[in-house]
C-alpha positions in Angstrom: 63.1 -23.2 136.0 61.5 -23.2 139.4 58.5 -20.9 140.0 59.2 -17.9 142.2 56.5 -19.0 144.7 58.1 -22.4 144.8 61.4 -20.9 146.0 59.6 -18.8 148.5 57.7 -21.8 149.9 61.0 -23.7 150.2 62.5 -20.9 152.2 59.4 -20.5 154.3 59.7 -24.1 155.3 63.3 -23.7 156.6 63.6 -24.0 160.4 66.2 -23.7 163.1 65.3 -25.8 166.2 65.0 -24.0 169.5 67.7 -26.3 170.9 70.2 -24.8 168.5 69.2 -21.2 169.4 69.6 -22.1 173.1 73.1 -23.4 172.4 74.0 -20.1 170.5 71.5 -17.4 171.0 73.6 -15.1 168.8 73.2 -17.4 165.8 71.7 -15.9 162.5 71.6 -17.2 159.0 70.7 -15.9 155.6 69.3 -18.5 153.1 69.3 -17.8 149.4 67.3 -19.8 146.9 68.6 -19.1 143.5 67.2 -20.2 140.1 68.2 -19.7 136.5 71.9 -20.4 137.0 73.9 -21.4 133.9 76.6 -23.9 135.0 80.1 -23.4 133.8 83.8 -24.0 134.6 86.0 -21.5 136.4 86.2 -18.4 134.3 88.1 -15.1 134.3 85.6 -13.4 136.7 85.5 -16.2 139.2 89.3 -16.6 139.1 89.7 -12.9 139.7 87.4 -13.0 142.7 89.3 -16.0 144.2 92.6 -14.0 143.7 91.0 -11.1 145.6 90.0 -13.5 148.4 93.5 -15.0 148.6 95.0 -11.5 149.0 92.5 -10.7 151.7 93.3 -13.9 153.5 97.0 -13.3 153.4 96.5 -9.8 154.8 94.2 -11.0 157.6 96.6 -13.7 158.6 99.7 -11.6 158.3 100.0 -11.2 162.0 97.8 -13.9 163.5 96.7 -17.5 163.1 93.3 -18.4 161.6 91.9 -19.5 164.9 92.7 -16.1 166.4 90.4 -14.2 164.0 87.2 -13.3 166.0 84.6 -15.1 163.8 86.7 -18.2 163.5 87.2 -18.2 167.3 83.5 -17.9 167.8 82.8 -20.9 165.6 85.5 -22.9 167.5 83.6 -22.1 170.7 80.3 -23.2 169.1 81.8 -26.5 168.0 83.1 -27.2 171.5 79.6 -26.5 172.9 78.2 -29.5 171.2 81.2 -31.7 171.7 83.1 -31.4 168.5 86.9 -30.9 168.5 87.5 -27.8 166.3 91.2 -28.6 165.8 90.2 -31.9 164.1 87.0 -30.8 162.4 87.4 -27.2 161.3 84.4 -25.1 160.3 84.3 -24.3 156.6 85.5 -20.7 157.0 88.6 -21.7 158.9 89.3 -24.5 156.4 89.1 -22.1 153.5 91.3 -19.5 155.2 94.0 -22.1 155.8 94.0 -23.0 152.1 93.7 -19.4 150.8 97.2 -18.4 151.7 98.7 -21.0 149.4 95.8 -20.9 146.8 92.1 -21.6 146.9 90.7 -24.5 144.7 89.3 -23.7 141.3 86.2 -25.9 141.1 83.6 -24.3 138.9 82.3 -20.7 138.7 79.4 -21.3 141.1 81.5 -22.9 143.8 84.3 -20.4 143.2 82.0 -17.5 143.8 80.7 -18.6 147.1 84.1 -19.8 148.4 85.5 -16.4 147.5 82.7 -14.5 149.2 83.1 -16.7 152.3 86.8 -15.7 152.6 86.3 -12.0 151.8 83.6 -11.6 154.4 84.9 -14.2 156.9 81.6 -15.9 157.1 80.9 -19.7 156.7 79.0 -20.2 153.5 77.7 -23.4 151.9 76.1 -24.1 148.5 73.9 -27.0 147.5 71.6 -28.2 144.7 68.2 -27.1 145.9 66.4 -29.5 143.5 68.0 -32.5 145.3 66.5 -31.6 148.6 63.7 -33.8 150.1 61.7 -31.1 151.8 63.0 -27.8 153.3 66.2 -27.4 155.3 66.3 -27.7 159.0 69.0 -27.0 161.5 68.7 -29.3 164.5 70.6 -31.2 167.2 71.0 -34.7 165.9 69.6 -37.8 167.5 72.5 -39.8 166.1 70.3 -41.9 163.8 70.1 -39.6 160.8 71.9 -40.9 157.7 74.8 -38.9 156.2 76.2 -40.0 152.8 79.9 -39.3 152.3 83.0 -40.8 150.9 85.7 -42.8 152.8 88.7 -44.3 151.0 87.1 -43.6 147.7 83.9 -45.5 148.5 80.4 -44.1 149.3 79.5 -44.8 152.9 76.6 -43.9 155.2 77.7 -42.3 158.5 75.7 -40.9 161.4 76.2 -37.7 163.4 77.0 -37.8 167.1 73.9 -37.4 169.3 73.5 -33.7 170.0 75.6 -32.6 167.1 74.3 -29.6 165.2 73.4 -30.6 161.7 71.5 -29.3 158.7 69.0 -31.9 157.4 66.0 -32.5 155.2 63.4 -35.3 155.2 66.0 -37.8 153.8 68.8 -37.2 156.3 71.8 -34.9 157.0 72.8 -32.4 154.4 75.7 -30.9 156.3 77.4 -32.1 159.5 78.7 -30.1 162.4 76.8 -26.9 161.4 79.1 -26.0 158.5 81.8 -28.7 158.4 81.1 -31.2 155.7 78.3 -31.4 153.2 76.6 -34.6 152.0 77.2 -35.9 148.6 73.4 -36.2 147.9 72.8 -32.5 147.7 76.1 -31.2 146.6 76.5 -28.8 143.7 76.9 -30.5 140.4 78.1 -29.5 136.9 74.4 -29.3 135.8 73.1 -27.4 138.9 70.7 -24.6 137.8 68.8 -24.1 141.1 70.9 -23.7 144.3 70.6 -23.1 148.0 73.2 -21.0 149.8 73.4 -20.8 153.6 75.4 -18.0 155.2 76.1 -18.5 159.0 76.9 -15.9 161.5 77.8 -15.6 165.2 78.9 -12.5 167.1 80.9 -10.4 166.5 79.5 -10.6 162.9 76.6 -8.1 162.7 73.4 -8.4 160.8 74.8 -5.7 158.5 78.0 -7.7 157.9 75.9 -10.8 157.1 73.6 -8.9 154.7 76.7 -7.4 152.9 78.0 -10.8 152.3 74.7 -12.1 151.0 74.3 -9.1 148.7 77.8 -9.5 147.2 77.0 -13.1 146.5 73.7 -12.2 144.9 75.5 -9.6 142.7 78.0 -12.2 141.5 75.4 -14.9 140.9 73.3 -12.5 138.8 75.9 -12.7 136.0 75.6 -16.5 135.8 72.6 -16.4 133.4 70.1 -14.0 131.9 67.2 -15.3 134.0 68.8 -15.6 137.5 66.3 -15.0 140.2 67.0 -15.0 144.0 64.8 -15.3 147.0 66.3 -14.4 150.4 65.4 -15.2 154.0 67.0 -14.1 157.3 66.7 -16.3 160.3 67.5 -14.7 163.6 66.7 -15.2 167.3 63.8 -12.9 167.5 61.9 -14.9 164.9 62.5 -18.4 166.4 59.1 -18.5 168.0 57.3 -17.4 164.9 58.4 -17.4 161.3 61.9 -18.6 162.0 
């Protein structure tokens, strides 16, 4: 189990580059470092939460397409701003919403919980194994030389982001491309993950209160995944970018 101060230090080291904030001054993120998780397969509680998310998605998309939802539209605009084509590389929220109407995947109870919260609150949300990080997370605009390990045609390959692409990275390379599009294999959640990092991304019209509500719901659900679950939380927002951002 990680020490509480270790989790805090990890979050203190997280940074968002000023170039990203200049691209989207309305960007905010909540980072959760969670320890004491007990891994397990999809269970009754996580399945019920996914069903609630599927119902919420069907209701939200009853009279409009996913790209017309305000927060999805905001992320599409952000993707275009750094040269990505959102109709080809969809942000994680839009990708989940499109799957939710026919049924969200059941992966394991940890992944199930954060996918459900993402859909319920319409906020992009990623989860990774914190112990597999090499240094703290940083959100930057890529040089194009950073390594990104992924799978193509069943084989592990190393790709590189486009210059100027917004990426999460650590000291070893990219952990998530195109802000919240695709995660690296290196830090992905595994069946034995007990210490995790969750990143909740927000643009306007999502408010700080909306973002906090999503984080608190995720914390509540994670608390049942072990008797010793402990969570540290950090909000990154524009007014902290010149100091403790």
